[in-house]
C-alpha positions in Angstrom: 0.2 -0.2 -0.2 1.2 3.5 -0.3 2.6 5.7 2.2 -0.8 7.1 2.4 -1.1 6.0 6.7 2.8 6.1 7.4 1.9 10.5 8.9 1.2 11.2 12.1 -2.4 12.0 11.6 -4.9 10.2 9.1 -7.2 13.1 8.6 -4.2 15.2 7.5 -2.7 12.9 5.4 -5.9 12.1 3.4 -6.0 15.3 3.2 -2.9 15.8 1.3 -3.7 12.6 -1.0 -6.1 15.0 -2.2 -4.8 17.5 -3.1 -2.3 15.4 -4.9 -5.2 13.7 -6.6 -3.4 10.2 -5.3 -6.9 8.5 -4.8 -5.6 5.0 -5.5 -3.9 6.1 -2.0 -7.6 6.7 -0.6 -9.1 4.5 -2.1 -6.0 1.4 -0.9 -6.9 2.9 2.9 -10.1 3.1 3.7 -9.9 -0.6 2.3 -6.9 -1.3 4.3 -8.7 0.1 7.3 -11.9 -2.3 6.2 -9.6 -6.1 6.3 -7.8 -4.7 9.7 -5.2 -6.7 9.3 -2.2 -7.4 11.5 0.1 -10.3 13.7 1.6 -10.0 16.7 3.4 -12.8 18.6 3.0 -13.3 22.1 6.2 -15.7 23.1 6.8 -16.5 26.5 5.9 -19.2 29.0 2.4 -21.1 28.2 0.6 -21.1 31.4 -2.9 -19.5 32.5 -2.5 -16.1 32.3 -1.0 -16.2 29.0 -3.7 -17.9 27.5 -6.6 -15.6 29.7 -4.6 -12.8 27.7 -4.2 -14.4 24.3 -8.8 -14.5 25.3 -8.9 -11.6 26.2 -7.2 -9.3 23.4 -9.7 -10.8 21.7 -12.9 -10.9 23.4 -13.3 -14.6 24.7 -13.2 -16.6 27.4 -11.9 -19.9 28.0 -15.8 -21.3 27.4 -15.8 -20.0 23.6 -14.9 -22.1 20.8 -11.5 -21.0 19.5 -10.4 -20.1 22.9 -6.4 -20.3 24.2 -6.3 -22.9 26.8 -4.5 -24.3 29.3 -3.3 -26.5 28.9 -2.4 -25.5 25.5 -3.2 -28.5 22.6 -0.6 -28.2 20.7 3.3 -29.2 21.1 5.9 -27.0 23.9 7.6 -26.8 20.3 5.4 -25.0 17.9 4.1 -21.9 17.7 0.2 -22.4 17.8 -1.9 -19.4 16.1 -5.1 -17.9 17.5 -7.1 -15.5 14.6 -10.5 -13.5 16.2 -13.8 -14.6 15.1 -14.5 -11.5 14.3 -11.7 -9.7 13.2 -10.4 -13.1 10.7 -7.3 -10.7 9.9 -5.8 -10.3 12.9 -4.8 -12.6 14.1 -2.3 -13.4 17.3 0.9 -16.6 17.6 1.5 -17.7 20.6 4.6 -18.6 19.9 7.1 -21.5 22.5 8.6 -20.7 25.2 11.7 -19.2 25.6 14.0 -22.2 26.7 16.1 -21.1 29.9 19.2 -23.0 28.6 22.8 -21.3 29.1 23.5 -22.3 25.8 20.4 -20.9 24.1 21.3 -18.6 20.7 18.1 -15.8 20.7 19.1 -15.6 16.8 17.8 -19.3 15.8 14.8 -18.6 18.3 14.2 -16.1 16.1 15.1 -17.7 12.9 12.8 -20.7 13.7 9.6 -18.9 14.4 10.4 -16.2 11.7 9.4 -13.0 14.6 10.2 -10.5 12.8 7.8 -11.1 10.0 4.9 -10.1 12.7 4.1 -6.1 13.3 5.1 -6.8 17.3 5.9 -8.9 19.1 4.7 -8.8 23.0 7.0 -10.8 25.3 5.0 -12.1 28.7 6.9 -12.9 32.1 5.3 -13.8 35.7 7.9 -12.6 37.5 10.1 -11.2 35.7 11.7 -11.3 31.9 14.6 -13.9 32.1 18.2 -13.2 30.5 17.2 -15.2 27.7 14.4 -13.1 26.0 15.9 -10.2 27.0 18.2 -11.5 24.2 15.4 -12.2 22.3 14.4 -8.7 22.5 18.2 -7.3 21.9 18.6 -9.7 19.0 15.0 -7.9 17.2 15.9 -4.6 18.1 19.1 -5.0 16.2 16.9 -5.9 13.2 16.0 -2.3 13.3 12.8 -3.7 14.5 10.7 -1.2 17.3 8.0 -3.0 18.3 8.7 -6.1 20.9 8.0 -5.0 24.3 7.9 -6.6 28.2 4.7 -7.5 29.5 3.7 -9.0 32.9 1.5 -11.0 33.5 -1.1 -10.3 36.5 -2.1 -13.4 38.4 -4.5 -15.2 40.4 -2.6 -14.8 44.0 -1.0 -10.8 43.2 -1.8 -7.9 45.2 -0.7 -4.4 44.3 2.0 -4.9 46.6 3.4 -7.7 44.9 2.8 -6.7 41.3 4.6 -3.9 42.1 7.7 -5.0 43.4 7.8 -7.4 40.5 7.9 -4.8 37.8 10.8 -3.0 40.2 12.6 -6.6 40.0 11.8 -6.5 36.2 13.3 -3.2 35.5 16.2 -3.6 37.3 17.3 -7.2 35.2 16.5 -4.9 32.4 18.7 -2.3 33.6 21.6 -5.4 34.8 21.0 -6.2 30.9 22.1 -3.3 29.5 18.9 -2.4 28.2 17.9 1.6 27.5 15.2 3.1 28.4 13.4 -0.5 30.3 10.0 -0.4 30.3 7.6 -2.9 31.5 4.0 -3.2 31.6 1.7 -4.4 33.6 -1.5 -6.4 33.2 -3.8 -7.6 34.4 -5.3 -10.8 31.9 -8.7 -10.9 32.5 -9.2 -7.3 32.5 -7.2 -5.2 29.8 -8.9 -1.8 31.4 -6.9 -2.3 34.5 -3.3 -1.6 35.1 0.0 -0.7 32.7 -2.8 -2.1 29.5 -3.8 0.7 28.0 -0.8 2.8 28.7 0.7 0.4 26.6 -1.4 0.1 23.7 -0.6 3.9 23.2 3.1 2.8 23.2 3.1 0.1 20.5 0.2 1.8 18.6 3.1 4.7 18.7 5.5 3.0 17.4 3.7 1.1 14.5 3.3 2.7 11.1 -0.1 4.3 11.2 -2.3 1.6 9.4 -1.5 -1.2 12.1 -1.6 0.7 14.1 -5.8 1.6 13.3 -5.9 -2.2 12.5 -5.1 -3.1 16.2 -7.1 -0.5 17.3 -10.3 -1.6 15.8 -10.1 -5.4 16.1 -9.9 -5.3 20.0 -12.2 -5.5 22.4 -14.3 -2.3 23.6 -13.2 -2.4 27.6 -12.7 1.6 28.0 -14.6 4.8 27.7 -11.7 6.1 26.1 -10.8 3.2 23.6 -14.6 4.2 22.3 -13.3 7.6 22.1 -10.8 6.6 19.8 -12.3 4.5 17.8 -14.7 6.9 17.0 -11.7 8.9 15.9 -10.7 5.9 13.5 -14.2 5.5 11.9 -14.5 8.9 11.3 -11.8 9.4 9.4 -12.5 6.0 7.6 -16.2 8.1 7.1 -13.6 10.6 5.2 -12.0 8.5 2.9 -14.9 7.0 1.9 -17.0 10.5 1.5 -14.6 11.9 -0.6 -14.3 9.0 -2.8 -18.5 9.2 -3.2 -18.6 12.9 -3.7 -15.9 15.3 -2.7 -13.1 14.1 -5.6 -14.7 11.1 -6.8 -15.7 10.4 -10.7 -19.2 9.1 -9.8 -22.4 11.0 -11.0 -23.9 13.3 -9.0 -26.6 12.6 -7.8 -25.8 9.5 -5.4 -26.9 10.7 -2.2 -29.4 7.5 -2.3 -26.9 5.4 -4.3 -26.7 1.9 -4.1 -23.2 2.7 -3.7 -23.3 4.9 -1.2 -25.2 2.5 0.8 -23.7 -0.5 0.3 -20.0 1.6 1.5 -22.1 3.4 4.5 -23.1 -0.4 5.6 -19.6 -2.0 5.1 -18.4 0.2 8.0 -21.0 0.2 9.7 -20.8 -3.4 10.4 -17.4 -3.1 11.2 -17.4 -0.1 13.8 -20.9 -2.3 15.0 -18.4 -5.1 15.4 -16.1 -3.0 16.5 -17.2 -0.8 19.5 -18.6 -5.2 20.6 -22.5 -4.3 20.1 -23.6 -6.8 18.2 -25.5 -10.2 19.8 -22.9 -12.1 19.7 -20.0 -9.9 20.9 -22.2 -9.1 24.2 -23.1 -13.0 24.8 -19.2 -12.9 24.9 -18.9 -10.2 26.5 -21.8 -10.5 29.3 -19.9 -14.5 29.7 -16.8 -12.9 29.9 -17.3 -10.5 33.2 -21.1 -12.4 34.9 -23.6 -10.0 33.7 -26.9 -10.9 32.2 -26.5 -10.5 28.7 -30.5 -9.5 28.4 -29.1 -6.2 30.4 -26.6 -5.3 28.1 -28.4 -6.3 25.0 -31.3 -3.8 26.5 -28.3 -0.9 26.9 -28.3 -0.3 23.3 -30.7 2.4 21.9 -29.8 3.1 17.8 -30.9 0.7 15.2 -27.8 0.5 13.9 -25.8 -0.9 17.1 -28.3 -3.7 17.5 -28.1 -4.0 13.1 -26.6 -2.6 10.6 -29.2 -2.2 7.6 -29.1 -0.7 3.7 -32.6 0.5 4.4 -31.0 2.1 8.2 -27.8 3.6 5.8 -30.0 4.4 3.1 -32.6 6.7 5.7 -30.0 8.5 7.0 -28.4 9.2 4.3 -31.5 11.0 2.9 -32.3 12.8 6.6 -29.0 14.0 5.8 -29.3 15.0 1.9 -32.6 17.4 3.6 -30.2 19.2 6.1 -27.3 21.8 4.3 -26.8 23.4 7.1 -24.8 26.1 7.8 -22.8 23.6 10.1 -22.3 21.4 7.9 -21.1 23.4 5.2 -19.0 24.7 7.7 -17.8 21.3 7.8 -17.1 21.1 4.9 -14.3 23.6 4.5 -12.9 22.3 7.2 -12.4 19.1 6.4 -12.1 19.4 2.3 -9.2 21.0 0.4 -11.1 24.2 -1.3 -10.6 23.0 -5.4 -12.8 20.1 -4.1 -15.5 22.2 -2.5 -17.5 22.4 -6.3 -18.2 19.3 -5.9 -18.6 18.2 -3.0 -22.5 18.0 -2.2 -22.5 13.9 -2.1 -19.1 14.3 0.4 -21.2 17.0 3.1 -24.3 14.4 2.9 -21.9 11.0 3.0 -19.6 12.8 6.2 -22.4 14.3 8.0 -25.0 11.0 7.4 -21.7 8.5 8.5 -20.5 10.7 11.5 -23.5 10.4 13.6 -24.6 6.7 13.3 -20.8 6.8 14.8 -21.5 9.2 17.3 -25.5 6.9 17.8 -23.4 4.0 17.9 -20.7 5.6 20.5 -23.0 6.2 23.2 -24.8 2.6 23.6 -21.0 1.5 23.4 -19.9 3.9 26.4 -22.9 2.7 28.1 -21.9 -1.7 28.3 -18.9 -0.3 28.8 -20.3 1.9 31.8 -21.7 -1.1 33.1 -19.2 -4.1 32.7 -16.3 -2.0 34.2 -17.9 -0.3 36.7 -17.0 3.5 35.7 -19.4 6.6 35.7 -20.2 8.4 33.0 
């Protein structure tokens, strides 16, 4: 894919593509974000904490089909792959345990399991990093790959005090091994909204190329209000790209507000948003099972029709409503969002932008309510 998403700001980079008339870049970016392709390797001892971590990253509990199990179903020397059931292009690769043998060669492990092919590598432990895991970190970094991290997984018997002690000991190990600016992230495998996971996610997304950072964000389950906000922003950038192709700069004839093109693209984006925000029935049932809640209570929180089911008829209805509303505020939105030279053909852009952004806001409000009930966050 072109470098349209390599910049620091997705929307600004997309605007630059329009100004340069790089329509194919925008089309590729839109498709890539809808697919959400990303591969993450998790290396460390295979135990209950690692299995739970892999499952939580996919919004699963151990009872769900396709969940990682402890003990694992694969041989100790084999790797296992765990695709996300809702985002099949988001794959977690469970790498075999790192040997504690003094003759262990990090380069052999990296070569055997093709460690550098993954978008990110997470080195897990429940106590402190081993000397051999640090060797892997160093070798991977020497290959110009920045996205390799140390994560300390909390166990059921850990307390706040014991975790802080383990983190301090882990940092001491990394310093002693010569790791510059060492970082260790504490993660509660069964409740990712706790401890350091959100900070870890922010760091990892900052290190990844922007298209992969967005893929990771959209594929993760929604377990905090901050994630809801970030996902809404990401989907609005996606909407902007789709609207640009629809009416801002595309060769599709006008009028096309109620066309099959707009409705079909809108449905694809909103289906992705519904699943990413964990508002579909299956995701809510899994979430309820994972947290010991009544799924009916979670489902009852959805007040937006699109949170329950994304239908082409509802998308068309919203597009038709947006077409009638050509307010000054909307015109101002176009002036801010689209380059000056493209504004003369921006009516379809305006309508699609307004209709889908409003839909994203409505679905996001439902997701906020679900998160509040699940985590006890105050709205």
